[in-house]
C-alpha positions in Angstrom: 4.2 -16.3 22.9 5.4 -14.1 25.7 2.6 -13.1 28.1 2.6 -10.8 31.1 0.2 -11.4 34.1 -0.3 -8.2 36.1 -1.7 -8.7 39.6 -2.8 -5.6 41.5 -3.2 -6.9 45.0 -3.8 -5.4 48.4 -0.1 -5.4 49.2 1.8 -5.6 46.0 1.6 -5.0 42.3 3.2 -8.0 40.6 4.0 -8.5 36.9 5.0 -12.1 35.9 6.3 -12.6 32.4 6.1 -16.1 31.0 6.8 -17.8 27.7 3.6 -19.8 26.9 3.1 -22.4 24.2 0.1 -24.6 23.5 0.4 -27.9 25.2 3.4 -26.9 27.2 3.9 -25.5 30.7 4.5 -21.8 30.9 8.2 -20.9 31.5 8.8 -17.9 33.9 11.0 -15.3 32.2 10.8 -12.2 34.5 9.2 -11.0 37.7 8.6 -7.3 38.5 7.1 -6.6 41.9 6.4 -3.3 43.8 5.1 -2.9 47.3 2.1 -0.6 47.1 0.0 -1.7 50.2 -3.1 -0.3 48.6 -5.3 -1.6 51.3 -3.6 0.8 53.8 -4.3 3.8 51.5 -8.1 3.6 51.9 -9.8 6.6 53.6 -12.4 6.2 56.4 -15.1 6.0 53.8 -13.5 3.0 52.1 -12.3 5.0 49.0 -8.7 4.9 47.6 -7.5 8.5 48.2 -5.8 10.7 45.7 -2.3 9.8 46.8 -3.2 6.1 46.6 -4.6 6.5 43.1 -1.5 8.4 42.0 0.8 5.7 43.3 -1.3 3.0 41.7 -1.2 4.7 38.3 2.6 5.2 38.6 3.1 1.6 39.7 1.0 0.2 36.8 2.9 2.4 34.4 6.2 1.1 35.6 4.9 -2.5 35.2 3.8 -1.8 31.6 7.3 -0.4 30.8 8.9 -3.5 32.3 6.6 -5.7 30.2 7.5 -3.8 27.0 11.2 -4.0 27.8 10.9 -7.8 28.1 9.1 -8.1 24.8 5.6 -9.0 26.2 3.0 -9.4 23.4 -0.1 -9.4 25.7 -0.7 -8.4 29.3 -3.5 -10.0 31.3 -4.2 -7.4 34.1 -6.5 -8.0 37.1 -7.1 -6.5 40.5 -8.3 -8.2 43.7 -9.5 -7.3 47.2 -8.4 -3.6 47.7 -9.8 -2.4 44.4 -12.8 -4.7 44.5 -13.9 -3.3 47.8 -13.0 0.4 47.2 -16.1 2.6 47.1 -14.6 4.6 44.2 -13.4 1.5 42.3 -15.0 2.7 39.0 -13.2 6.0 39.1 -9.9 4.4 40.0 -10.2 1.9 37.1 -11.1 4.7 34.7 -8.1 6.7 35.8 -5.7 3.7 35.4 -7.1 2.9 32.0 -6.9 6.6 30.8 -3.3 7.2 32.0 -1.7 3.7 31.4 -3.9 2.0 28.8 -4.3 -0.9 31.1 -7.9 -2.1 31.5 -7.9 -3.9 34.9 -10.3 -6.7 35.4 -11.6 -6.9 38.9 -11.9 -10.4 40.1 -14.8 -11.3 42.4 -13.8 -13.2 45.6 -15.1 -16.4 44.2 -13.2 -16.0 41.0 -10.0 -15.3 42.9 -10.5 -18.5 45.0 -11.2 -20.6 41.9 -8.2 -19.3 40.0 -5.9 -19.9 43.0 -7.4 -23.4 43.4 -6.7 -24.1 39.7 -3.1 -23.1 40.1 -2.7 -25.4 43.1 -4.3 -28.2 41.3 -2.0 -27.8 38.3 1.0 -27.6 40.6 0.2 -30.7 42.7 -1.4 -32.7 39.9 -4.3 -35.2 40.0 -2.4 -37.6 42.3 -2.7 -35.2 45.2 -6.4 -36.1 45.4 -8.7 -33.7 47.3 -7.2 -30.2 47.9 -8.1 -27.8 50.7 -6.7 -24.4 49.8 -6.2 -21.3 52.0 -5.0 -18.2 50.1 -4.0 -15.6 52.7 -3.8 -12.3 51.0 -3.4 -8.8 52.3 -7.1 -7.9 52.2 -9.0 -11.2 51.9 -8.8 -14.9 52.6 -9.8 -17.3 49.9 -10.9 -20.8 50.8 -11.4 -23.6 48.2 -11.9 -27.3 48.4 -12.4 -30.1 45.9 -11.3 -33.0 43.8 -11.3 -31.5 40.3 -10.0 -28.4 38.6 -13.3 -26.7 39.5 -13.6 -26.6 43.4 -16.7 -27.8 45.2 -16.4 -24.8 47.5 -14.9 -21.4 46.7 -15.4 -18.4 48.9 -13.7 -15.2 49.9 -13.7 -13.7 53.4 -12.5 -10.3 54.6 -9.7 -11.9 56.7 -6.5 -10.8 54.9 -3.3 -10.5 56.9 -2.8 -6.8 56.3 -6.5 -5.9 56.9 -6.6 -7.8 60.3 -3.2 -6.5 61.4 -4.1 -2.9 60.8 -7.6 -3.1 62.3 -7.0 -5.4 65.3 -3.3 -5.6 66.2 -2.1 -2.0 66.6 0.9 -2.9 68.9 4.1 -5.0 68.4 4.1 -7.4 70.1 0.3 -7.7 70.0 -1.6 -7.2 73.3 -3.2 -10.5 74.4 -6.6 -8.8 74.7 -6.3 -7.6 71.1 -5.5 -11.2 70.0 -8.6 -12.5 71.8 -10.7 -9.8 70.2 -9.3 -10.7 66.8 -10.1 -14.4 67.3 -13.7 -13.5 68.1 -13.9 -11.4 65.0 -12.6 -14.2 62.8 -15.0 -16.7 64.3 -17.9 -14.3 63.7 -16.9 -13.9 60.1 -16.7 -17.6 59.5 -20.0 -18.2 61.3 -21.7 -15.5 59.2 -20.6 -17.4 56.1 -21.2 -21.0 57.1 -23.2 -21.0 60.3 -26.6 -21.3 58.6 -25.5 -23.7 55.9 -23.0 -26.2 57.3 -23.4 -28.5 54.3 -21.5 -26.0 52.2 -18.6 -25.6 54.7 -15.1 -26.7 53.8 -13.8 -29.8 55.6 -12.6 -29.8 59.2 -9.4 -31.3 60.5 -11.2 -34.3 61.9 -11.1 -36.8 59.0 -13.2 -40.0 59.1 -11.6 -43.4 58.7 -12.7 -46.1 56.4 -14.6 -49.1 57.8 -12.2 -51.9 58.4 -12.6 -55.4 56.9 -10.5 -58.5 57.5 -11.1 -59.5 53.8 -9.5 -56.3 52.3 -6.0 -55.3 53.5 -6.4 -51.9 51.7 -9.5 -51.1 53.7 -7.4 -51.1 56.9 -5.7 -47.9 55.7 -7.0 -44.6 57.1 -9.2 -42.5 54.9 -7.1 -40.3 52.7 -6.8 -36.8 53.9 -6.9 -33.9 51.4 -3.7 -32.1 50.6 -3.7 -28.7 52.4 -2.2 -25.8 50.4 -1.6 -22.5 52.2 -0.5 -19.4 50.4 0.3 -16.1 52.0 0.8 -12.6 50.6 4.3 -11.3 50.2 
């Protein structure tokens, strides 16, 4: 079966066409990507302005045409941070649905983190052990950690590369004072999420070592560190 996955992100709208068969890995057949930078088209009130909605509709329509041209039987469409946080998200989704026939599913931040973690787990396999995943998008940062396909921790923070650059780094190269202010902002966002519940926080980079025993050579090995997977928005 030929499937299309349509991802409406904060930076790009990406259609990936794959041939999927039960029990087999999906085979990529075509990729269609358009730079939309939707997060930069928000007005001061947090709504996607008329020009942004027009461009989104046109971009989704182009993706649908590309999917039809490649013989896609079903499209799985979803949207992430920019649409999720827009104050007029319902109106935007209705307009896209009316003019393109595409019913975008808006993923929550936790859902986005879990799906990205699942993709990383499938990519690295079970032998990778614990995974610590950072998905750096345009509007948000997803963090997930765990041993199984379902992560133990999965959260989304408003710390996407595009969002932070636009709001905190107006010059190129960045002014050192702006960088310091950005660091304070990032620390504050992390503290707001985990400061009151450290037990739910993801692991730090200081990994404990196993207790050593002269009777067990294997126990002399350092405690296994989780595989760190970092993804960034294109």
